C-alpha positions as CSV (number, residue, x, y, z in Angstrom):
1,M,66.5,134.9,73.2
2,Q,63.6,137.1,74.0
3,G,63.2,140.7,75.0
4,G,60.9,143.6,75.1
5,V,60.8,147.4,75.8
6,R,57.7,149.0,77.4
7,Y,57.2,152.7,77.2
8,V,54.4,154.4,79.1
9,G,53.9,158.1,78.5
10,S,52.8,160.6,81.2
11,R,49.3,160.3,82.5
12,Y,47.1,163.0,84.0
13,L,46.0,162.7,87.6
14,N,43.1,165.0,87.6
15,N,40.1,165.9,85.4
16,A,41.6,169.4,84.8
17,N,44.7,167.8,83.2
18,T,47.0,170.0,85.3
19,I,49.0,167.3,87.2
20,S,50.7,164.4,85.4
21,T,52.9,161.4,86.2
22,P,56.3,161.0,84.7
23,S,56.7,158.7,81.7
24,Y,58.9,155.6,82.0
25,T,60.6,153.0,79.9
26,V,61.3,149.4,81.1
27,V,63.5,146.8,79.4
28,D,63.0,143.0,79.9
29,S,64.9,140.1,78.5
30,G,65.2,136.4,78.8
31,V,66.6,133.1,77.4
32,W,65.1,129.7,77.0
33,R,66.9,126.5,76.5
34,R,66.0,122.8,76.1
35,L,67.9,120.4,78.3
36,N,69.6,117.4,76.6
37,G,69.7,114.0,78.2
38,R,67.5,111.1,78.9
39,L,64.3,113.3,78.7
40,N,65.4,114.5,75.2
41,D,63.5,117.6,74.2
42,R,60.8,117.5,76.8
43,V,62.5,119.6,79.5
44,G,63.4,123.3,79.2
45,V,64.7,126.1,81.4
46,D,63.4,129.7,81.0
47,L,65.4,132.5,82.6
48,R,63.7,135.9,82.6
49,F,65.0,139.3,83.6
50,Y,62.7,142.2,84.4
51,N,63.6,145.9,84.5
52,L,67.2,145.4,83.5
53,F,68.2,149.0,84.1
54,D,66.4,149.2,87.5
55,E,64.2,152.1,86.5
56,F,62.1,153.5,89.4
57,Y,58.6,154.1,88.1
58,A,55.0,154.4,89.3
59,H,52.9,151.6,87.9
60,N,49.7,153.3,89.1
61,I,48.9,156.5,91.0
62,Y,45.7,157.2,92.7
63,G,44.3,159.6,95.3
64,G,44.1,163.4,95.3
65,A,46.8,165.8,94.2
66,A,47.5,166.8,97.8
67,A,48.4,163.2,98.9
68,P,48.8,160.9,95.9
69,Q,49.5,157.2,96.5
70,W,52.2,155.7,94.3
71,L,52.2,152.0,93.4
72,V,55.8,151.5,92.3
73,G,56.7,149.1,89.6
74,R,58.7,145.9,89.8
75,P,62.4,146.5,90.6
76,R,65.2,144.7,88.7
77,S,64.5,141.0,89.2
78,A,64.8,137.6,87.7
79,E,63.0,134.3,87.7
80,V,63.7,130.8,86.6
81,A,61.1,128.4,85.3
82,L,61.5,124.7,84.5
83,T,59.0,123.4,81.9
84,M,58.3,119.8,80.9
85,S,56.0,118.5,78.2
86,F,54.2,115.1,78.3
């Protein structure tokens, strides 16, 4: 079992420190398991979950205060990886 919590505090958008972004917290988790069988302990499956609570957040913000451009973070998602050692 694996997991992590990422907290990013608010960040200023201008040099005068008058406009800031909201802070956010993202929770990730995952499990890894070896497969039993003819390949013994050489094959494993890794299942990872990202942004478990589907938090909407700005990963990066750039541009002026009049028209800032938001690069939003990864939505709730999952991925599966199959690994094999030789």
